Every structure is written in structure tokens, then in C-alpha cells.
N, C-alpha and C positions, 0 to 999 in steps of 0.2 A: 316663806309661808305659803302653804298650799291653799288654793281656792276651795270653798266647799263644793262638793259634788252636787250637780244639778239632778233633780229627779228625772227618771227616764221619760221620754215622750210616750204618751199612750199609743196603743196600736191604732194606726190610721190606714185607710186604703191609700193607694198612690194618689188618687184624685183628691182625697181629703188633705193629704200632705201638700199637694199643689195648691189647693184652695187656701190653706193657712199661709203658705209662702207668698202667694200673690196678694192676699189680704194685707199681710204685714208690709209688703212693698208699697202698696197704696197708702197705708197709714204713714209710713216713713216719708213718703212724698208729700202728703197733706201736712205733716208736721213741718216740713221745710217751707211750704207755701203759707202757712198760718200767718195772716197779717197782724195778729196780736202779739207775735213774737219778734224780737229784734233780729235784724238781718238785712241783707241787701236784696234789691229787686232782681239782680241777675240770677242769684241762687234760686229765688222763688220762680223766676221765669223758666229756668232749666228744669226744675222739679215739675212745673205745670206741663211742660212739653213731654216729659217722660211719663206723666200721669196717664195720658191718653193711651199710650202703648201698654202700660201696666194694667190699666182698667180692662183693656181688651183681653189680656191674658187671664185676668181674674174671671171675666165672663166666659172665656173658653173653658176654664177649669170647672165652673158651675154647669156649663152646658154638657160637658163630658160626664159629670156625675149624674145629671138628670137622664142622659141617654143610656147610661149603664144601669138605670133603675135605682140609683142612690137618691131617692126622692126626699129623704129626711136628713136634716142637719142635726147631729147629735151634740147639742149645745154643751153639755157637761164635759164630754170628751174633748171637744174642740177648744173649750175654755182652758182645760188643763194643758193642752198643747200650747196654746197662746201664752199661758203663764210661764211654762218652761222656756219659751223662746223670747222672754222679756217683753211680752205684749203689753203688760200694764204700763211700763215706762214709756214704751213706744207710742201707745195710744194716748197717753197723757199729753204728749206734745201737740195733739190736734185740738185739745180743749183750750178754753180761755185760761190764761194764767191768773193766779189769785190777784184780786184787786189790791194794789199797793196804796201807800199813804197818798192822799191827794186832797 
């Protein structure tokens, strides 16, 4: 059975694409660090160590955009790109999980 075809990514500048990629990397790492999720401390430690490098790359992407005169984030367009790249599922891992029976 074939997977449904994803909608195409909206047109992004190279810097916007870099911003989206780095943002999702940070989100993925934060999801692995999230203390409200089950897992081991070593996995969270490794993610925290990688977070510093990835956050610096995210900062670099935003700095480049600003220097190039891209001073506005086009939220609707960037949100569409995030949705195509599974951003809703990936960002959900950062939030608190639903309260279980207790």
C-alpha cells in the first residue's frame, strides 16, 4: 500500500529552510530531554549536550536572515512548512503528556 503523498513544502528562502531545520532539531532534542516523558538519564544527557550546538546553529540561521534583510518571520508560510515536516507530532513531545489516572 502506498503512503499518501505529502503536500509540497511552501517556497522558502534558503535561510528560512535552515531556520525550520534547526528549529525542528531543537524541538526533537527538547522532546528527548523532557523530564515528564519516560526514558533514561543518559539519553537526556546526550540530547542536552547536543542542544547547545544545535541552538547555536539556530541562532546562526536567524542572524543570517536578519543580516540579509529578512526581518519578518512569515508565520503562515513557516507553519505550513512545519506541518509538512511533521512538526505537530515533533513539538507535541515537548509538552506535558496528558494527566493519567491517579
